C-alpha positions in Angstrom: 10.2 -76.6 156.2 7.6 -73.9 156.0 8.2 -70.6 154.4 5.8 -67.6 154.3 5.2 -66.1 150.9 4.0 -62.5 150.7 4.2 -61.7 147.0 3.7 -64.2 144.2 5.0 -67.6 143.1 5.9 -68.3 139.5 5.6 -71.8 138.1 7.3 -72.7 134.8 5.3 -75.1 132.7 6.8 -76.6 129.5 4.2 -77.3 126.9 3.8 -78.3 123.3 6.1 -80.0 120.8 8.1 -76.8 120.4 8.8 -76.7 124.1 7.6 -73.2 124.5 7.6 -71.9 128.1 4.7 -70.2 129.8 4.9 -68.6 133.2 2.0 -68.9 135.5 2.0 -66.3 138.3 -0.2 -67.0 141.4 -0.8 -64.1 143.7 -0.6 -65.5 147.3 -2.0 -64.0 150.4 0.4 -63.1 153.3 -0.6 -66.3 155.2 0.1 -68.6 152.3 2.7 -71.4 152.7 5.0 -73.4 150.5 6.2 -76.6 152.0 8.7 -79.0 150.3 8.9 -82.7 151.1 11.3 -85.3 149.8 9.9 -88.8 149.0 11.6 -92.0 148.2 9.6 -94.2 145.9 9.5 -97.7 144.5 12.5 -98.5 142.4 14.7 -96.0 144.2 13.1 -93.0 142.5 13.2 -89.8 144.6 10.6 -87.0 144.3 10.8 -83.5 145.7 7.2 -82.3 146.0 6.3 -78.7 146.9 2.9 -78.0 148.5 1.3 -74.6 148.1 -1.5 -73.7 150.5 -3.2 -70.4 150.0 -6.7 -69.9 151.5 -9.0 -72.5 149.9 -6.4 -73.4 147.3 -4.2 -76.5 147.8 -1.7 -77.4 145.1 1.2 -79.8 144.7 4.1 -79.2 142.3 5.7 -82.5 141.2 8.5 -83.1 138.8 7.5 -85.9 136.4 8.8 -86.9 132.9 11.1 -83.8 132.6 8.4 -81.3 133.6 7.0 -79.7 136.8 3.3 -80.6 136.8 0.8 -78.7 138.8 -1.6 -80.9 140.8 -4.9 -79.5 142.3 -6.3 -80.9 145.5 -9.6 -82.7 145.1 -12.1 -84.4 147.5 -10.7 -87.6 149.2 -12.2 -89.9 151.7 -9.0 -89.7 153.8 -5.7 -88.0 153.3 -5.0 -85.5 150.6 -5.6 -86.3 147.0 -4.2 -84.2 144.1 -4.7 -84.7 140.3 -3.1 -83.4 137.2 -4.4 -84.7 133.9 -3.8 -88.5 133.9 -1.8 -88.4 137.1 -3.0 -88.8 140.8 -1.0 -88.1 143.9 -2.5 -89.4 147.1 -0.9 -88.6 150.5 -1.8 -90.0 153.9 0.7 -89.3 156.7 4.2 -90.0 155.4 2.9 -92.5 152.8 2.0 -91.4 149.2 0.9 -93.1 146.1 1.5 -91.8 142.5 -0.7 -93.3 139.8 -0.9 -92.7 136.1 -4.1 -93.6 134.4 -4.2 -97.3 133.5 -0.8 -98.0 135.0 0.7 -99.5 138.2 0.7 -97.5 141.4 4.1 -96.2 142.7 4.4 -96.2 146.5 6.4 -93.4 148.1 7.6 -92.7 151.7 8.4 -89.2 153.0 12.0 -89.1 154.1 12.8 -85.4 154.7 11.5 -81.9 154.6 14.4 -80.2 152.6 15.2 -76.5 152.7 13.0 -74.4 150.4 
């Protein structure tokens, strides 16, 4: 489901051994959208991914290992490819692949667009 955002979006990022919290506020233009998609992945794992599209900026917010990681869109031959540190999220149609550096790919399938 798409939702127009006129003000700003705050993303909470947990960092460091002390688990300090830092808020990152992104001013979004009036035509920015935030779209949420539910994925079912290998091993029965579910992922709720939020996509933020604002002008030339394309982001994905993905909950992994107890944190919400912010992925930035990068150049891809086809589909949409996002990266965050050692992680890669590659989406083409309803199929997605989550990869951690030097690890096995996890295949995911979009199953629903939940309410935002």
